[in-house]
C-alpha positions as CSV (number, residue, x, y, z in Angstrom):
1,M,-1.4,-2.3,-17.4
2,L,-4.1,-4.4,-19.2
3,L,-3.6,-2.9,-22.6
4,P,0.2,-3.6,-22.9
5,L,-0.5,-7.2,-21.8
6,L,-3.1,-7.7,-24.5
7,H,-0.9,-6.2,-27.2
8,T,2.0,-8.5,-26.3
9,A,-0.4,-11.5,-26.1
10,L,-1.6,-10.7,-29.6
11,A,2.0,-10.7,-30.8
12,A,2.5,-14.1,-29.2
13,C,-0.7,-15.5,-30.8
14,R,0.5,-14.3,-34.2
15,R,3.9,-16.0,-33.8
16,A,2.2,-19.2,-32.7
17,A,-0.1,-19.2,-35.8
18,D,2.8,-18.7,-38.3
19,A,2.2,-21.2,-41.0
20,E,5.9,-21.5,-42.2
21,Q,7.1,-22.3,-38.7
22,A,4.3,-24.9,-38.2
23,T,5.3,-26.6,-41.5
24,H,9.0,-26.8,-40.5
25,A,8.0,-28.1,-37.0
26,A,5.9,-30.9,-38.6
27,W,8.4,-31.9,-41.2
28,P,9.8,-34.9,-39.4
29,D,6.3,-36.5,-39.5
30,V,5.9,-35.5,-43.1
31,S,9.2,-37.1,-44.0
32,R,8.2,-40.4,-42.5
33,F,5.3,-40.6,-45.0
34,L,7.3,-39.4,-47.9
35,A,10.1,-41.9,-47.1
36,G,7.7,-44.8,-47.7
37,T,7.7,-44.1,-51.5
38,S,10.1,-45.4,-54.0
39,P,13.4,-43.4,-54.1
40,N,13.0,-43.0,-57.8
41,S,9.5,-41.6,-57.6
42,Q,8.8,-37.9,-58.2
43,L,7.1,-35.6,-55.7
44,H,4.4,-33.2,-56.8
45,I,3.2,-30.3,-54.6
46,L,-0.2,-28.6,-54.4
47,A,-0.3,-25.7,-52.0
48,T,-3.7,-24.1,-51.6
49,G,-5.4,-21.6,-49.3
50,K,-4.5,-18.5,-47.4
51,A,-1.3,-20.0,-46.1
52,S,-0.2,-21.6,-49.3
53,V,2.9,-19.4,-49.8
54,P,4.5,-19.9,-46.3
55,T,3.7,-23.6,-46.2
56,A,5.1,-24.1,-49.7
57,R,8.2,-22.1,-48.8
58,A,8.9,-24.4,-45.8
59,A,8.2,-27.5,-47.8
60,L,10.5,-26.5,-50.7
61,V,13.4,-25.9,-48.2
62,N,13.0,-29.5,-46.9
63,I,12.5,-31.4,-50.2
64,V,15.4,-32.9,-52.0
65,A,15.5,-31.0,-55.3
66,H,15.9,-33.9,-57.7
67,R,12.7,-35.5,-56.5
68,L,10.6,-32.4,-57.2
69,A,8.4,-32.7,-60.3
70,N,5.6,-30.0,-60.2
71,V,4.5,-27.2,-57.9
72,I,1.1,-25.7,-58.1
73,I,0.2,-22.8,-55.8
74,T,-3.2,-21.1,-55.4
75,C,-2.9,-18.0,-53.3
76,P,-4.6,-14.7,-52.4
77,P,-3.9,-12.2,-55.2
78,E,-1.7,-10.1,-52.9
79,H,0.7,-13.1,-52.5
80,E,1.1,-13.9,-56.2
81,E,4.5,-12.2,-56.6
82,A,5.9,-14.0,-53.5
83,A,4.5,-17.3,-54.8
84,R,6.1,-17.0,-58.1
85,A,9.5,-16.2,-56.5
86,L,9.4,-19.5,-54.6
87,H,10.6,-21.8,-57.3
88,A,11.1,-21.8,-61.1
89,L,8.7,-24.8,-61.4
90,A,5.9,-23.1,-59.6
91,Q,2.6,-22.6,-61.5
92,V,0.7,-19.9,-59.6
93,F,-3.0,-19.2,-59.7
94,P,-4.3,-16.1,-57.7
95,C,-7.7,-16.9,-56.3
96,D,-10.4,-14.9,-54.6
97,H,-11.9,-15.4,-51.1
98,P,-14.4,-15.8,-49.5
99,L,-16.5,-15.9,-52.6
100,P,-15.0,-17.8,-55.6
101,T,-14.7,-16.1,-59.0
102,A,-14.1,-17.3,-62.5
103,R,-10.4,-17.4,-62.0
104,N,-10.9,-19.7,-59.0
105,V,-12.7,-22.1,-61.3
106,V,-9.9,-22.0,-63.9
107,A,-7.4,-22.8,-61.1
108,A,-9.5,-25.7,-59.8
109,Q,-10.0,-27.2,-63.3
110,H,-6.2,-27.1,-63.7
111,I,-5.8,-28.8,-60.4
112,L,-8.2,-31.6,-61.3
113,T,-6.4,-32.2,-64.6
114,F,-3.1,-32.2,-62.7
115,A,-4.2,-34.7,-60.1
116,Q,-5.5,-37.1,-62.8
117,S,-2.2,-36.9,-64.7
118,I,0.2,-37.8,-61.8
119,P,1.9,-41.1,-62.6
120,P,1.0,-44.0,-60.3
121,T,4.6,-44.2,-59.1
122,D,4.7,-40.7,-57.8
123,T,3.5,-38.9,-54.6
124,L,1.3,-35.8,-54.3
125,L,1.9,-33.5,-51.3
126,V,-1.0,-31.3,-50.5
127,L,-0.5,-28.2,-48.3
128,L,-4.0,-27.3,-47.2
129,S,-5.0,-24.2,-45.2
130,G,-8.0,-22.0,-44.6
131,G,-9.5,-20.4,-47.7
132,A,-8.9,-23.5,-49.8
133,S,-12.6,-24.2,-50.1
134,A,-12.9,-21.1,-52.2
135,H,-9.7,-21.8,-54.1
136,L,-10.8,-25.3,-55.0
137,C,-14.1,-24.2,-56.4
138,L,-15.1,-26.3,-59.4
139,P,-18.9,-26.5,-59.8
140,V,-20.5,-29.5,-61.5
141,A,-21.5,-28.7,-65.0
142,S,-25.2,-28.0,-64.2
143,V,-24.5,-25.5,-61.4
144,L,-23.9,-21.9,-62.2
145,L,-21.0,-20.1,-60.4
146,T,-23.4,-17.2,-59.7
147,D,-25.8,-19.6,-58.0
148,L,-22.9,-21.1,-56.0
149,S,-21.8,-17.6,-54.8
150,A,-25.4,-16.6,-54.0
151,C,-25.9,-19.8,-52.0
152,T,-22.7,-19.4,-50.1
153,Q,-23.6,-15.8,-49.2
154,A,-27.1,-16.7,-48.1
155,L,-25.9,-19.6,-45.9
156,Q,-23.2,-17.4,-44.3
157,R,-25.8,-14.7,-43.6
158,S,-28.2,-17.2,-42.1
159,S,-25.5,-18.2,-39.6
160,A,-25.1,-21.7,-41.1
161,T,-22.2,-23.7,-39.5
162,I,-19.2,-24.4,-41.5
163,R,-20.2,-28.1,-41.6
164,E,-23.6,-27.2,-43.0
165,L,-22.0,-25.0,-45.6
166,N,-19.5,-27.6,-46.6
167,A,-22.2,-30.3,-46.9
168,V,-23.7,-28.3,-49.7
169,R,-20.5,-27.4,-51.4
170,K,-19.2,-31.0,-51.4
171,H,-22.3,-32.0,-53.4
172,I,-22.2,-29.3,-56.0
173,E,-18.5,-29.3,-56.8
174,Q,-15.9,-31.7,-58.2
175,L,-12.9,-31.5,-55.8
176,K,-14.4,-31.3,-52.3
177,G,-15.6,-34.1,-50.1
178,G,-12.7,-36.5,-51.1
179,Q,-13.1,-36.0,-54.8
180,L,-9.6,-34.6,-55.2
181,A,-8.3,-37.9,-53.7
182,R,-10.6,-39.9,-55.9
183,A,-9.3,-38.2,-59.0
184,C,-5.7,-38.6,-58.0
185,R,-3.7,-41.4,-59.6
186,A,-0.5,-41.1,-57.5
187,H,0.9,-43.9,-55.5
188,S,0.3,-41.9,-52.3
189,L,-1.2,-38.6,-51.3
190,V,0.1,-36.8,-48.1
191,T,-1.9,-33.8,-46.9
192,C,-0.5,-31.3,-44.4
193,I,-3.3,-29.4,-42.8
194,L,-3.4,-26.0,-41.1
195,S,-6.8,-26.3,-39.5
196,D,-9.3,-23.4,-39.6
197,V,-12.1,-25.7,-38.3
198,L,-13.0,-26.7,-34.8
199,P,-12.4,-30.3,-33.8
200,N,-15.1,-32.9,-33.7
201,A,-17.0,-33.6,-30.5
202,D,-14.5,-36.3,-29.5
203,G,-11.6,-33.9,-29.9
204,S,-10.4,-35.5,-33.2
205,P,-9.5,-33.1,-36.0
206,A,-12.5,-32.5,-38.4
207,L,-10.6,-33.6,-41.5
208,E,-13.8,-33.9,-43.5
209,T,-14.6,-30.3,-42.8
210,I,-11.3,-28.5,-43.2
211,A,-11.3,-26.9,-46.7
212,S,-14.3,-29.1,-47.4
213,G,-12.2,-32.3,-47.0
214,P,-10.8,-32.6,-50.6
215,T,-8.5,-35.6,-49.7
216,V,-10.6,-37.5,-47.1
217,P,-13.9,-39.5,-47.3
218,D,-17.1,-37.5,-46.9
219,P,-19.7,-38.6,-44.3
220,T,-22.4,-36.2,-45.6
221,T,-25.0,-37.0,-48.2
222,Y,-27.1,-35.3,-50.9
223,A,-30.1,-35.6,-48.6
224,Q,-28.3,-33.7,-45.8
225,A,-27.1,-31.0,-48.2
226,L,-30.6,-30.5,-49.5
227,H,-32.0,-30.3,-46.0
228,V,-29.6,-27.4,-45.2
229,L,-31.2,-25.4,-48.0
230,Q,-34.7,-26.4,-47.2
231,S,-34.4,-25.6,-43.5
232,R,-33.4,-22.1,-44.4
233,N,-35.9,-21.6,-47.2
234,L,-33.1,-21.1,-49.7
235,T,-34.1,-23.6,-52.4
236,Q,-35.8,-20.9,-54.6
237,I,-32.9,-18.5,-54.8
238,T,-30.4,-21.2,-56.1
239,P,-32.4,-23.2,-58.6
240,S,-29.5,-24.9,-60.4
241,I,-28.1,-26.1,-57.0
242,T,-31.5,-27.3,-55.8
243,A,-32.1,-29.2,-59.0
244,H,-28.7,-30.9,-58.8
245,L,-29.2,-31.9,-55.1
246,E,-32.6,-33.3,-55.9
247,R,-31.1,-35.5,-58.6
248,G,-28.5,-36.6,-56.1
249,V,-31.1,-37.6,-53.6
250,Q,-32.7,-39.7,-56.4
251,A,-29.3,-41.4,-57.0
252,L,-29.1,-39.8,-60.4
253,E,-25.8,-38.1,-59.5
254,P,-22.7,-40.0,-58.0
255,E,-22.2,-39.6,-54.3
256,T,-19.0,-38.3,-52.8
257,P,-16.6,-41.0,-51.7
258,K,-17.5,-42.5,-48.3
259,S,-14.4,-44.7,-47.7
260,R,-10.7,-44.7,-48.4
261,K,-11.5,-47.8,-50.5
262,D,-13.0,-45.4,-53.0
263,F,-9.6,-43.8,-53.6
264,N,-7.1,-45.0,-56.2
265,T,-4.2,-43.7,-54.0
266,S,-3.0,-44.3,-50.4
267,T,-3.8,-41.2,-48.3
268,H,-2.3,-39.8,-45.1
269,E,-3.1,-36.6,-43.2
270,I,-1.0,-34.6,-40.8
271,V,-2.5,-31.6,-38.9
272,I,0.4,-29.1,-38.5
273,G,-1.5,-26.3,-36.7
274,S,-4.8,-25.4,-35.1
275,N,-6.5,-22.9,-32.9
276,A,-5.0,-24.5,-29.8
277,L,-1.6,-23.1,-30.8
278,M,-2.8,-19.5,-30.3
279,L,-4.6,-20.3,-27.0
280,D,-1.6,-22.0,-25.6
281,A,0.7,-19.1,-26.6
282,A,-1.6,-16.5,-25.0
283,A,-1.9,-18.5,-21.8
284,T,1.8,-19.1,-21.6
285,F,2.7,-15.4,-22.0
286,L,0.0,-14.2,-19.6
287,T,1.0,-16.7,-16.9
288,S,4.7,-15.6,-17.3
289,Q,3.5,-12.1,-16.4
290,G,1.7,-13.2,-13.3
291,V,-1.8,-13.1,-14.7
292,H,-4.2,-15.7,-13.2
293,I,-5.7,-17.8,-16.0
294,L,-9.1,-18.8,-14.7
295,A,-10.2,-20.7,-17.7
296,T,-9.1,-21.6,-21.2
297,K,-12.0,-22.9,-23.3
298,H,-11.5,-24.5,-26.7
299,A,-14.0,-25.2,-29.6
300,I,-16.4,-22.3,-28.7
301,E,-18.9,-21.7,-31.5
302,G,-22.2,-19.9,-32.0
303,E,-23.5,-16.4,-32.4
304,A,-21.0,-13.7,-31.3
305,S,-23.5,-11.9,-29.2
306,N,-24.4,-15.1,-27.3
307,I,-20.7,-15.8,-26.7
308,A,-20.4,-12.3,-25.3
309,E,-23.1,-13.1,-22.8
310,Q,-21.3,-16.3,-21.9
311,L,-18.0,-14.5,-21.5
312,V,-19.4,-11.9,-19.1
313,S,-21.3,-14.6,-17.1
314,L,-18.0,-16.6,-16.8
315,M,-16.3,-13.5,-15.4
316,H,-19.1,-12.9,-12.9
317,A,-19.0,-16.6,-11.8
318,Q,-15.4,-16.2,-10.7
319,A,-14.5,-15.0,-7.2
320,P,-10.8,-14.4,-7.7
321,S,-8.3,-12.8,-5.4
322,P,-7.0,-9.4,-6.1
323,G,-4.8,-9.0,-9.2
324,I,-5.2,-9.5,-12.9
325,H,-7.3,-12.4,-14.2
326,A,-7.9,-13.9,-17.6
327,L,-10.4,-15.9,-19.5
328,I,-9.3,-17.2,-22.9
329,L,-11.7,-18.5,-25.6
330,G,-10.9,-20.0,-28.9
331,G,-13.3,-21.1,-31.7
332,E,-15.5,-20.1,-34.6
333,W,-18.1,-17.5,-33.8
334,T,-20.6,-16.3,-36.3
335,V,-23.0,-13.4,-37.0
336,N,-26.5,-13.8,-38.3
337,A,-26.7,-10.7,-40.3
338,T,-29.8,-11.5,-42.4
339,N,-31.6,-8.2,-43.4
340,S,-29.1,-6.0,-41.7
341,T,-27.2,-3.1,-43.5
342,G,-24.2,-2.9,-41.2
343,I,-20.6,-3.9,-41.7
344,G,-18.6,-6.0,-39.4
345,G,-17.3,-9.5,-38.6
346,P,-17.7,-12.0,-35.8
347,S,-14.7,-10.9,-33.8
348,Q,-15.7,-7.3,-34.0
349,E,-19.3,-8.1,-33.0
350,L,-18.0,-10.2,-30.1
351,A,-15.9,-7.2,-28.9
352,L,-18.8,-4.7,-29.2
353,A,-21.4,-7.0,-27.6
354,T,-19.1,-7.7,-24.7
355,L,-18.3,-4.0,-24.2
356,L,-22.0,-3.2,-24.0
357,R,-22.7,-6.0,-21.6
358,M,-20.0,-5.2,-19.1
359,P,-21.3,-3.8,-15.8
360,P,-20.2,-0.3,-14.7
361,N,-17.0,0.1,-12.8
362,T,-15.4,-3.1,-14.2
363,D,-11.7,-2.6,-15.0
364,F,-11.4,-4.8,-18.0
365,A,-9.8,-5.1,-21.5
366,L,-10.8,-7.6,-24.2
367,L,-8.9,-8.7,-27.3
368,T,-10.8,-10.4,-30.1
369,Y,-8.8,-11.6,-33.1
370,S,-9.4,-13.5,-36.3
371,S,-6.1,-15.2,-37.2
372,D,-6.3,-14.6,-40.9
373,G,-6.3,-10.9,-40.4
374,I,-9.6,-10.5,-42.1
375,D,-12.7,-10.4,-39.9
376,G,-15.7,-10.6,-42.1
377,P,-15.8,-8.3,-45.2
378,T,-13.7,-5.7,-43.5
379,S,-10.1,-4.6,-43.3
380,A,-9.9,-5.3,-39.6
381,A,-8.7,-8.4,-37.8
382,G,-10.6,-7.8,-34.6
383,A,-10.6,-5.3,-31.8
384,I,-9.4,-4.3,-28.3
385,V,-12.1,-2.7,-26.1
386,T,-11.6,-1.4,-22.6
387,S,-13.7,-0.2,-19.6
388,A,-12.4,3.3,-20.4
389,M,-14.2,3.3,-23.7
390,L,-17.5,2.6,-22.0
391,A,-16.9,5.0,-19.2
392,N,-16.1,7.8,-21.6
393,A,-19.2,7.2,-23.8
394,A,-21.9,9.8,-23.5
395,S,-25.5,8.6,-23.3
396,T,-26.0,9.4,-26.9
397,T,-22.9,7.5,-27.9
398,R,-24.1,4.5,-25.8
399,T,-27.4,4.6,-27.7
400,Q,-25.5,4.7,-31.0
401,L,-23.4,1.7,-29.9
402,D,-26.6,-0.3,-29.1
403,A,-28.1,0.6,-32.4
404,A,-24.8,-0.5,-34.2
405,L,-24.9,-3.9,-32.4
406,T,-28.6,-4.4,-33.4
407,N,-27.7,-3.6,-37.1
408,H,-24.5,-5.7,-37.0
409,D,-22.5,-2.5,-37.7
410,S,-19.7,-3.3,-35.3
411,H,-16.9,-2.2,-37.7
412,T,-18.3,1.4,-37.9
413,A,-18.9,1.6,-34.1
414,L,-15.4,0.2,-33.2
415,A,-13.7,2.5,-35.7
416,N,-15.3,5.5,-34.0
417,L,-13.9,4.2,-30.7
418,N,-10.4,3.7,-32.2
419,A,-10.7,0.0,-31.1
420,L,-9.9,-1.9,-34.3
421,I,-6.9,-4.1,-34.9
422,T,-5.6,-4.0,-38.4
423,T,-2.9,-6.5,-39.5
424,G,-3.7,-7.1,-43.1
425,P,-3.9,-10.7,-44.4
426,T,-1.6,-12.8,-42.2
427,G,-1.1,-15.8,-44.5
428,T,-2.6,-18.2,-42.0
429,N,-6.0,-19.1,-40.6
430,V,-6.5,-21.0,-37.3
431,N,-9.9,-19.5,-36.3
432,H,-10.5,-16.9,-33.7
433,I,-9.3,-16.1,-30.1
434,A,-10.7,-13.9,-27.4
435,V,-8.8,-12.9,-24.3
436,L,-10.5,-11.1,-21.5
437,L,-8.5,-9.5,-18.7
438,W,-9.9,-7.8,-15.7
439,Q,-8.4,-6.5,-12.5
440,R,-9.5,-6.6,-8.9
441,P,-7.9,-3.9,-6.7
442,T,-5.3,-5.1,-4.3
């Protein structure tokens, strides 16, 4: 009973995170901003990130053809053909993720030139989604791309938060941290955002963090960016980055824009989708099936193994009546994989860690899912683990699972249990979700 519920809940989550539907749903709000421009002005589109193709497809359906001037799309390589088919005007640049490559830099340089060339009577519509940080990679002249990639990898493996990672990237690149908006010469710039970042502490969208905030002011500084590297002892492995940040601290490099007054264009942002969409979809479906939702928790972040402990503790803290019960978590969990040789991702590690922490004789099933379909450097999107997997594991297998968790080798362990979820790239990214179901006998 639990497994079919999770599989259908997963389908509901995937529908809720669909980028094309989200763009269509938000279009009345987008239209209000676009309507404020001169009727004779032209509209230019930049779609960038993992969801660039579906968001661009929806936008092009809604835009009056005679107003359209230019369309630029950066997309995952596997979406290039679909991107080129969208419109005859479309200039398409396949880009790599999560680590930028030379072709990302070529695309980003083209985008910078494009933004600078838009006439002051026109409007730029930016369709922004997860992965755009890599797509918009344009290092400053003194920073080597190899250093930038090494720095990104080192920060990710040290379990740096997305805000810490972006503080560094904003200060060693030319489009992030409001610098795209500063370069833009259009009359107005409207950004539609499919958020892959948790909200701020006050619940407001973290616009400065999503895709490294290319069209909004940046509150971080060179000093903060340098501190991120210093606190993780990474200054020696990225010499060109460290040197640039040190020059910035000494005010020898220009800071990122701190206010909209630093822009030459009027800017507006609309969040068209976020992690909450998936959580609401899962809760709505499970409630319709008679499942008791005991808690839905948003903005969960931290080490996947620590979140697994929290999840099991939350389950133990409940004293529910007989029937099927659920806990739903959404957020951005991470893995500190420094010095490990294993393969996995945060959603897979959360699944494996929870499986191993579950007490005997607990009838449970857990879904962990990364909405972009790519959990870490693997082909899996997450996993579904059950009490049966634990019950059927021989003592030697249990020892192997423990060792896999220690070595952050969740992908291998879960593959051996036939627990992996594989969707392929989904064309969207609204963070992760975990749904735990368990059953008390009637």
